[in-house]
C-alpha positions in Angstrom: 0.0 0.0 0.0 1.2 3.5 -0.7 1.2 6.4 1.7 -1.6 8.1 -0.3 -4.0 5.3 0.7 -3.1 5.6 4.4 -3.6 9.4 4.2 -7.0 8.9 2.5 -8.1 6.5 5.2 -6.9 8.9 7.9 -8.6 11.8 6.3 -11.8 9.9 6.0 -11.7 8.8 9.6 -10.9 12.3 10.8 -13.8 13.7 8.7 -16.2 11.2 10.1 -15.1 12.1 13.6 -15.4 15.8 13.0 -18.9 15.3 11.6 -19.7 13.4 14.7 -18.4 16.1 17.0 -20.3 18.8 15.2 -23.7 17.0 14.8 -24.1 14.9 17.9 -25.9 16.0 21.0 -25.1 13.1 23.2 -21.9 13.6 25.2 -20.8 9.9 25.0 -21.1 10.0 21.2 -19.0 13.2 21.1 -16.3 11.4 23.1 -16.4 8.5 20.7 -16.1 10.9 17.7 -13.0 12.5 19.3 -11.5 9.0 19.8 -12.1 8.4 16.1 -10.3 11.6 15.2 -7.3 10.6 17.4 -7.2 7.2 15.7 -7.0 9.0 12.3 -4.1 11.1 13.6 -2.3 7.9 14.8 -2.7 6.3 11.3 -1.2 9.3 9.7 1.7 9.5 12.2 2.7 5.9 11.8 2.3 6.0 8.0 4.5 9.1 7.7 7.0 7.5 10.1 7.2 4.4 7.8 7.4 6.5 4.7 10.2 8.7 5.9 12.0 5.7 7.4 13.0 7.8 10.5 15.6 6.0 12.6 14.1 7.4 15.8 10.6 6.2 15.0 9.3 9.5 16.2 5.9 9.0 14.6 5.3 5.8 16.5 6.4 7.4 19.7 4.0 10.3 19.2 1.3 7.7 18.4 1.9 6.0 21.8 1.6 9.4 23.5 -1.7 10.0 21.7 -2.9 6.6 22.8 -2.1 7.4 26.4 -3.8 10.8 26.1 -6.8 9.2 24.6 -7.1 6.7 27.5 -6.9 9.6 30.0 -9.4 11.6 28.0 -11.9 8.7 28.0 -11.5 8.2 31.8 -12.0 11.8 32.7 -14.6 12.4 30.0 -16.8 9.4 31.0 -16.5 10.5 34.7 -17.7 14.0 33.8 -20.6 12.6 31.7 -21.7 10.3 34.5 -21.8 13.2 37.0 -23.8 15.3 34.6 -26.2 12.4 34.0 -26.6 11.9 37.7 -27.5 15.5 38.2 -29.6 16.2 35.1 -30.8 12.7 34.2 -29.7 13.4 30.6 -26.4 13.4 28.7 -27.6 15.9 26.2 -25.0 18.6 25.4 -27.7 21.2 24.7 -28.8 21.1 28.4 -25.3 21.9 29.7 -25.9 25.6 29.6 -28.3 25.2 32.5 -25.4 24.5 34.8 -24.1 28.1 34.5 -26.4 29.1 37.1 
């Protein structure tokens, strides 16, 4: 496979994730869309690392950091969503402006 195919797959995944972030109202689905965007970035980082044949494998190292960041984001994000759901009985993002108070 060529690098162009990996870039197209990464761009398609990123576009689907961006569409999900923009259009979804449920906070859990927004978090899933952000994870999809991070997976697209990882695909591009690893493909560029392989294409450039970097001796330090910096693209793969950055991908590992992004995976760790994504795991932390999921843990904290789900905790925030659960607290909002306990207080409001809904995970709808449109109702979050009611918390300004």
